[in-house]
C-alpha positions as CSV (number, residue, x, y, z in Angstrom):
1,M,7.1,20.6,7.5
2,R,5.9,16.9,7.7
3,K,8.0,14.2,6.6
4,K,7.0,12.9,3.1
5,R,5.3,9.5,3.7
6,T,6.5,6.4,1.6
7,I,5.7,2.9,1.2
8,V,7.7,0.3,-0.6
9,I,6.4,-2.3,-2.4
10,G,7.7,-5.2,-3.5
11,I,8.7,-9.0,-4.2
12,A,10.4,-11.3,-1.4
13,S,10.1,-14.5,-0.9
14,F,8.7,-16.2,2.4
15,D,12.6,-17.1,3.7
16,D,13.8,-13.7,2.3
17,V,11.2,-11.5,4.7
18,I,12.4,-13.5,7.7
19,K,15.9,-13.2,7.1
20,D,15.2,-9.5,6.6
21,T,13.5,-9.4,9.5
22,I,15.7,-11.0,11.8
23,E,18.6,-8.4,10.4
24,A,16.9,-5.6,11.4
25,C,16.2,-6.7,14.8
26,K,19.9,-7.4,15.2
27,K,20.5,-4.0,13.6
28,A,18.0,-2.2,16.0
29,K,19.7,-3.7,18.6
30,R,22.8,-2.4,17.8
31,G,21.0,1.1,17.1
32,Q,21.5,1.5,13.7
33,P,19.1,1.9,11.4
34,S,17.5,-0.7,9.3
35,G,16.3,1.1,6.0
36,P,12.0,1.5,5.2
37,V,10.0,0.3,7.9
38,D,6.6,0.8,5.7
39,M,6.7,-2.2,3.5
40,I,5.0,-4.9,1.5
41,D,6.4,-7.7,-0.1
42,F,4.5,-9.9,-2.4
43,P,5.5,-13.4,-3.2
44,D,5.7,-13.2,-7.0
45,E,5.3,-10.7,-9.7
46,A,1.7,-12.0,-10.8
47,T,0.2,-11.3,-7.5
48,L,1.3,-8.0,-6.9
49,W,-0.2,-7.1,-10.6
50,S,-3.4,-9.0,-9.4
51,T,-4.0,-7.0,-6.3
52,L,-2.7,-3.7,-7.1
53,S,-4.7,-3.5,-10.4
54,P,-5.1,-0.5,-12.6
55,K,-8.8,-0.1,-11.0
56,R,-7.6,-0.1,-7.7
57,M,-4.6,2.0,-8.5
58,E,-7.0,4.6,-10.0
59,I,-8.7,4.7,-6.1
60,L,-5.3,5.3,-4.4
61,R,-4.4,8.4,-7.2
62,Y,-8.4,9.7,-6.7
63,L,-8.3,9.6,-3.2
64,R,-4.8,11.1,-2.8
65,K,-5.9,13.8,-5.3
66,H,-9.1,14.5,-4.3
67,G,-9.0,13.9,-0.7
68,P,-10.7,11.5,2.1
69,M,-14.6,10.1,0.5
70,S,-16.9,7.9,1.5
71,G,-17.2,4.5,-0.6
72,R,-20.8,5.4,-2.3
73,Q,-19.6,9.2,-3.3
74,L,-15.6,7.4,-4.6
75,S,-18.3,4.9,-6.7
76,R,-19.8,8.3,-7.9
77,E,-17.0,9.9,-9.0
78,L,-15.2,7.0,-10.7
79,E,-18.6,6.0,-12.0
80,R,-18.1,2.1,-10.6
81,D,-20.5,-0.2,-9.4
82,Q,-20.2,0.3,-5.6
83,K,-20.0,-3.6,-4.3
84,N,-16.7,-3.4,-6.8
85,I,-15.3,-0.6,-5.6
86,Y,-16.2,-1.7,-1.8
87,T,-14.3,-5.1,-2.8
88,D,-11.4,-3.0,-3.9
89,I,-11.5,-0.7,-0.6
90,K,-11.3,-4.1,1.4
91,V,-8.4,-5.6,-0.4
92,L,-6.5,-1.9,-0.3
93,S,-7.6,-1.4,3.4
94,R,-6.3,-5.0,4.6
95,L,-3.0,-3.9,2.9
96,E,-2.8,-0.4,4.5
97,L,-2.9,1.9,1.7
98,L,-6.4,2.9,2.4
99,K,-7.2,4.1,5.9
100,V,-10.7,5.6,7.4
101,N,-10.8,9.0,9.4
102,D,-12.8,9.8,12.3
103,D,-15.8,11.0,9.8
104,S,-15.5,7.2,8.3
105,K,-13.8,8.4,4.9
106,Y,-11.6,6.7,3.0
107,F,-7.6,8.4,2.7
108,V,-4.6,7.4,1.3
109,P,-2.1,7.9,4.3
110,W,0.9,7.8,1.6
111,D,2.5,11.0,-0.6
112,D,4.1,8.3,-2.5
113,I,4.0,4.2,-3.5
114,T,7.3,2.9,-4.1
115,I,7.5,-0.3,-6.3
116,Q,10.9,-2.3,-6.7
117,L,11.3,-5.2,-9.1
118,A,14.5,-6.5,-9.8
119,L,15.3,-7.3,-13.2
120,A,18.0,-10.4,-12.3
121,A,18.0,-12.9,-9.9
């Protein structure tokens, strides 16, 4: 059975990312697990939600449910302008939330996307 692939998305300052990276390196050096490896951190909540807009989340959900497809097919299926679909695909691909298979079709390599937001500082 294949292990479930999860990516964790959250908010972290540059200093926090550096601190967490140093701590993970120290744990690795001692042979200890360092927690989730697949992570994306945004500098603030506004950036997170503007980047992971409802339309982009719709693309991720649709591809995950229906399997790999071309941008053109995705545009038809979601009844969206092809240029806008490709703009969203570009952003999601840069974040590695989307990938391209050998047939040049887009797919979501994750089973789950977990978004963590602290309610208090």
